[in-house]
C-alpha positions in Angstrom: 60.6 -41.3 55.6 61.5 -44.1 53.1 64.8 -42.5 52.5 65.7 -42.5 56.2 64.8 -46.2 56.5 66.9 -47.0 53.4 69.9 -45.1 54.7 69.7 -46.9 58.1 69.4 -50.3 56.4 72.4 -49.6 54.1 74.4 -48.3 57.0 73.8 -51.4 59.0 74.4 -53.8 56.1 78.2 -53.4 56.2 78.4 -54.6 59.8 76.0 -57.5 59.7 77.2 -61.0 58.7 75.6 -64.3 59.4 76.6 -67.8 59.7 74.8 -70.7 61.3 76.7 -73.4 63.1 75.6 -76.9 61.9 75.9 -79.9 64.2 74.7 -83.3 63.2 73.9 -84.2 66.8 73.0 -80.8 68.0 70.5 -82.3 70.5 73.4 -83.5 72.7 74.1 -79.9 73.7 70.7 -78.9 75.1 71.8 -75.3 75.8 72.4 -74.8 72.1 68.7 -75.6 71.5 67.1 -73.4 74.2 68.3 -71.4 77.3 65.2 -72.8 79.1 66.9 -76.2 79.3 69.7 -74.9 81.7 69.6 -77.1 84.8 66.7 -79.2 83.5 68.4 -82.5 84.5 68.5 -81.2 88.2 66.6 -83.4 90.6 66.9 -84.9 94.1 69.5 -87.5 93.1 71.4 -85.3 90.6 72.5 -82.0 92.1 75.1 -79.6 90.9 75.9 -78.9 87.3 77.2 -80.4 84.1 79.7 -79.5 81.4 79.5 -80.3 77.7 82.0 -80.0 74.9 81.3 -80.8 71.3 83.7 -80.7 68.2 82.9 -81.1 64.6 85.4 -81.4 61.7 83.4 -81.3 58.5 85.0 -82.4 55.2 88.2 -83.4 56.9 89.9 -84.4 53.6 90.0 -80.8 52.5 93.1 -78.7 53.1 91.3 -76.5 55.6 88.1 -78.2 56.8 85.1 -76.5 58.4 85.5 -76.8 62.2 83.0 -76.1 65.0 83.5 -76.2 68.7 80.9 -75.8 71.4 81.5 -75.6 75.2 78.7 -75.2 77.7 78.1 -75.5 81.4 75.0 -75.4 83.6 74.6 -75.1 87.3 71.6 -75.1 89.7 72.0 -72.1 92.0 69.0 -72.8 94.3 65.5 -74.1 94.1 64.1 -70.6 94.5 66.4 -68.7 92.2 66.7 -70.9 89.1 69.6 -72.2 87.0 72.6 -70.5 85.3 74.5 -71.5 82.2 77.2 -70.4 79.9 77.6 -71.3 76.2 80.6 -70.6 74.0 80.6 -71.4 70.3 83.4 -71.1 67.8 83.0 -71.8 64.1 85.6 -71.6 61.3 84.4 -72.1 57.7 87.5 -73.5 56.0 90.1 -71.1 54.7 87.4 -68.3 54.2 87.1 -65.3 56.4 83.8 -66.6 57.9 84.8 -67.1 61.5 82.4 -66.7 64.4 83.0 -66.7 68.1 80.1 -66.2 70.5 79.8 -66.0 74.3 76.4 -66.4 75.9 75.1 -66.3 79.5 71.9 -68.2 80.2 69.3 -68.1 83.0 66.4 -70.6 83.4 63.5 -70.7 85.8 61.1 -73.6 86.4 57.6 -72.6 87.4 55.6 -75.5 89.0 52.1 -75.9 87.7 50.9 -78.3 90.4 51.7 -79.1 94.0 53.5 -82.3 93.3 55.8 -80.4 90.8 55.2 -83.1 88.2 54.2 -80.4 85.7 56.4 -77.4 85.2 56.7 -74.5 82.8 60.3 -73.5 82.0 61.4 -70.1 81.0 64.8 -69.1 79.7 66.8 -65.9 78.9 70.0 -65.8 76.9 72.3 -62.8 76.6 75.4 -62.9 74.5 77.9 -61.3 72.2 79.4 -62.4 68.9 
């Protein structure tokens, strides 16, 4: 049994790479933090959606700096259905081969906890590919 687990782990290790995108002001893109925040700004005066784009150029004096780009959008579909979002991230680590491009679809639902809808529980789901 241990041999099977070891072979599966070694077989997967060639195809798994990891790189975390680092933003200094990551809180500006709320969809990057949690899919449950999709459409959280929606209220009676603010209806519709929003779009966010963030760019970071780290160590710009280098010949090929680290660059990160984030693009997201969120829309309120209806009060009963919930909110949808999309999140696209692209990260290039200088001249190295570490490059990451990811596409994510998001869904968020707000469950009222009282009649006045002052208190809500938000749930989110994120599905994507990298």
